[in-house]
N, C-alpha and C positions, 0 to 999 in steps of 0.2 A: 434685779437687786435694789436699784434706785428706786423702783416704784414699791417694793415690798418696805423698805426702810420709810418712806413717806407715809404708807398706810400703818405701820406701827406708830408712827409719831401721832398720826391724828387719832388713833384709837386711843393712845395714852391721854391725849389731852382732852378727849370726851369722858374717858373714864374718870378723870380729876373733876372735871365740871360736875359731873352727876355726884361724885362724893363730896365736892364744895357744895352743892346745893343741898345735898342731903343732910349733912352735917349743918348747914345753916338752918335748915327746917326743923331740926331737933333741938336747937338752941332758942330758948324764948327770948326776943327783943326785949329790953330795958327802957326802950325809947316809947314814950307816950304819943300815941297816934291818935288823932281827932277821931278818925274813923277807923278803927282796927278791923271792922267787917270786910269793908270794901278792900282793905291792903291785903287781908287773908285770900280773899277771892282774887285778886291780880296776881298774888304769888303762885298760886296752885295753877293758875292757867298758864303762866309761863313755864313752869315746870313739866307739864304735860307737853306743851308744845315743843320744849326742849328735848324731851325724852324721845319724842315722836321723829324729831330731826335727826338726834343721835341714832335711831333705829334705822332712819333712812340712809343716812351716812354710812352706818355699818353694813347694810345690805349691798350698799353700793360698792364699798371696799371689797366685800365678799364677791361680788359678780366681777369687779376689776381684777381681783387675785384668780377668779377661774378662767377670765379672759387672757390674763398673762401666762396662767399655766397652759392653756390650748395653743397659745403662741409658741410658747417653750417647746412643746411636744410636736408641734407642726414644723418649727426649726430643725428640731433632733431627726424627724422623718425625712425631712429636705436633706439634711445632710447626710444619712444614711443612704437615700436614693441616689444622691451626687457619688458618694463613694461606690455604690453598687455600679453606677453608668461606668465610672473611671476602672473599676476593676473589670467589667466586660470589655472596656476598650483596651485595656491591657491584654487580656486573653485574645481579644481578636486580632490585636497586633503581633501577637506570639504565633498565632496560627497563620496569619499571612506571612509572616517571615519564615516559618517552617513549610509552608507550601512553596515560597519562593525558593527555598533551599533545595527542595525536592524537585521542582521544575528545573533548576539549574543542573542538577544530578542528572535528571531524566535526557536533558538537552547534550550534557557531556558524553551520555552513554550512547544516544544517536549518533553523535559525531563520531565516536569510536567505532560503532558498526558501520557507519557510512565510510569511514577511512579504511577499515578491515575488507569491506566488500570491494572497495576500489582497487585494495591492493591485490585482492583474489581475482579481480578481473583482469589486471595488468598481467598477472603471473599465467592467468588461462590463455590471455593473447599472446603473450611469450612463448607458451609452450606451444600453441597453434601454430605459430610462425616456424618456430624449429621443427614441428612435424611435418610442416609443407616443406621446408628445407630438405628434411631427410627424404620424403617422398620422391622430390626433384632429382635427389641424389641417386635414389634407387632406380628411377626411369633412367638416367643417364648410363647406369651400370647395366640394366637390362638391355638398353641400345648397343652398348659395346659387346655385350654377351651375344646379342642377335647376329651381330656382325661376324663373331667368330663361330656361330653354331653349324656354318656350313663345313668348317673344318673337321668339327667334331663328328658331323653325320656320315663322314666315311669310316670312322671307327665302329658304327652301330652294327655294320653286318658282322663283324668278328665278334662283338659282344653278344649277339643274338644266340650264336652257337654256344657260347659259354652259360648263357642264361637256360638254353634247353638242357644242358648237363646238369646245371645247378637245380632244376626242376625235378629231374629224374633223382638226385640225390634227396631232395625235400620228400619226395613220394615214398622212397626208403625209409626217411625218418618216420614219416607218418604210419606206415606199416609197423615199424618198430613200436610206437606210441599206442597203436591199436592192440598189439599183442601185449604189451605191458598193462593197458586198460583191462584186458581179459583176465590176467592173472591178478590185476588188483580185485577184480569182481569175485573171482573165485575166493580170493583171501576173505573177503568180506563175507560171502557164504558161510565159510568154515568158521570165521569168528561168530556170526549169528547162531550157527548150530552148536558152537561149544558154550557161548553165552546161555544158550536155551538148556543144553545140558546141565550147566553149573545152577541155573534156577531150579531144576528138579532136584538135583542134590540139596540145595539149599533148603528145598520146601520139606523134603524129608527131615531135615536137622530141626526145622522150625517145628514140627509137628510134636517133636520131643519138648521143646521149650519155646513158648510162644513169646516171652520177652526177649530171648536172644533172637528171634525170628525177626521182631520188629527193629531191633536196633541194626541185624545185618542188612534188612531191606532199606534203613535210612542210609547205612553206609553205601549200598549199592546205589541208591539214587544219587548219592552225592557222586560216585566215581562216573555214574551216567552223565550227570549234569557238566562233570569237568571234562569228560570225554567230548560231550557236544561243545562245550565252550572251546577246548583246543581245537577241535575240527573248524569252529567258526574262526578262531584266530588264525588257524591255518590256511583257511580260504580267503581271510581276509589279507594275509601276508602274500598269498598267491596272487591276489588281484593286484596288490600294491606291486608285486615284483614284475606282473605283465605290464602294468601301467608305466612303472620304471624302465622295462626293456623297449616298450612302445617310444618313450620319450627319448631312449637312446638311439633307437632305431631312426626317429625323425632327424635326431642331432647327426646321425651318422649320414642321412641321405643328404643333410644340408652340405656335411663336409665332402659328401660325394660330389654334389653339385659344384662346389668351390674347387674340388680336385679335376673334375672335367674342363672347368674354366683354366685352370693351370695347365692341365693337359692340352688344351686347346693353343694356349700360348705357347707351350713348347713344342707342339705340332708345328705351329708357325715357324718356330726357330728351327725345327727339324729340318725344314727344307733346304736350310743353310748348313747344316750340320748332321750327318747321319750317325755319328756317334751320339749324339744328344737325343737322337728320335730313338736310339735301341735303349738307352737309360729310361725314358719315359714310357716304353713298352713294359720293360721289366717291372718299374714302379705302378703301372696300370695293373698287372699281374697280381702284383702282391695285394694291391688294394681289393680287387676283386676276390681273391682269397680270402681275406679278412670279412667282407661283406660275406661271403657264403657261409662261413663258420659263424659269424653273428646272426644270420637267419636260421641256421640249422638250431642254435642256443635257444632262440626266440620260439622256434617251433617246439622243442623239447620243453620248455618252460610252460607253454601253453598246454601242451598234454598233459603235463604233470597237474596243472591246477584243474585242467578239466575232469581227470581222474579222481583228485580230491573232493571235487563236487559230486560227482556220481557216488562215490562212497559214502559222503554225508546223506545223500538223499535216499539211499539205500537203508542207512541205519535208522533215518526217520521212520521210513515205511515200515520197518521190522517192528519198531516200538509202537507204531499205530496199530498195527495187527495184533501186537500182544496186547494192547490196552483194549481194544474189541473183544478178544478172547477172554480177559479176565472179566470185563463187563457182562459178557455173556453168560459166563458160568456163575457169577454173582446172582444175576437176574433169576436164572433157573433154580438156584439153591434157594433163593428168597421166595419164590412161587411154591415151591414143596414146604418150605418151612412155615409159612403163612396158610397155607391150605390145611396142613397137618393139626393147626392150632384153630380153625374155623369152625364154629358150630351153625348148622344150617337152621334158619328160621322154619318154622313150622309151615307157615302159609307164604312160601316164595315161589314167584314164577319161574319159568325157565329162560335161560339166556340173559339173565342179568349181569351188568358187569358196572364198576365205578373206578374212577381215577383218584389215587391217594397219593398226597405228598408227604414224605418221610425225612425227618431230620434225625441225624445220627452223630454219636461221638466217636472219636477214632476207636474205642473198644468194641463199638458194634452196638452200644446201648441205644435204644429208641428214646429220645428226648421230646418229641413232637409228631403227632400225627393228625393230618388235616384232610378233609374231603374237598378235591378240585372239582370233580364232576359227577353228579348224583346219578343213581341208576333208577332213581324215581320211585324207589322202595326205601323208606326210611329205615325198617327194621334190616334189610339186608345190607346197608350203608353201614349202620351201627355195627353189625355183626362183622364187617370186614375191617373196620376200626380196630375192634377189640382184637381180632386176629394178628393184625401187625403189632399191637402192643404186646400181646401175649408171647409173640414169637422173639422178643427182644432177651438177649442180645442177638444180633443178626451176623453169619458169617463174612466177616470183612477180608478182602484178599490184602497179602501182606506188601501193600505198595501205598506208602503215604502220600505221594504225588496223586495216584488215582483217586485216592479217598478225597483229598482237598478237591479236585477238579470234577469229579464225577458223582460222588457218594455220600458227600456231607449233607446234601440236600438233594433229594431226587423224587421222581414220579413214577409211578407203575399203575398199569391197570389190573386190577383184581377180578378175574374171571374163573370162577371155580369148575364151571363146565367147559 
């Protein structure tokens, strides 16, 4: 601003001088000059020089103004650059501060994990010490039991006879279980036969009303699935019951071992008191009787579970046989139906055959026919595909599950001869 005001003042002064000289030049002087020609020439020379000087000063002032403008722009750019640097420094400081906060958080997390691991290690060492103490305690108890084993060994001879007797009773229970298993097989066969007769009757009814037949088949399949589900549940419960009984048996054996120890101690005391020995023998007899009954119950439960498993297997085999029969009947009917609608090509070789894939709807309607393996004769292949299409709808068995698993999409070999 200081240089700008000075420049304006200089320009104003120059303009005043130019106006002054111009005004002086237009007014005629009244003074008589001896040599007017020379004075006029001197005045013109001074005016041109002054105008040139003024032009030079104006150009110089203009260049000074441009220089000051450039300096001002450079100062503004420098100010902006310094502001940007300051802003970048602030952002960098914020990032450094954020990184430091994250580092401290990670360090705290590492310290927490280390403390947790140290706590777990201490707990593991404590548990190991307790387990070692328990093992040592068990070793001491086993040593005590071994010292008293000699006393118990004397009773083994008597118990051996009892075991033989219990074994005979167990064989009798097994025989009874086998008899029950035979009866169960007989009931299964009767049930299968009854089911077959019911299916025959149901097919006769289905012939009258196809819609009712499909509904009945769906209901029948639901019943079969439910029966299979119930059989699986029953088998699972039997397995769980067997596992539970096995667990109880192990628990009883542990109790039996404890009771033997108690009996050993009682036997040791029996040498001092005959009445105590008599009571111990009575208690031992009761315990053995309970163990025998428990063993019989385990054997009966095992026999029942086995019979249930056999029954389920037989039902599954009967269902597989029925499925194979239905597929065989459908295949035979399909071949007859397709062959009846087949037009023999004029120039066909003997012994031709092709493999065809058929896609069906539940109603038996053919929705797609594709050639899987060619016979080598294009006319024969085309005639076979047309025969399958013309045979639609196909005679579908009344079994939705069979349709979904085997007949929804199947392949068959067309061999007319």
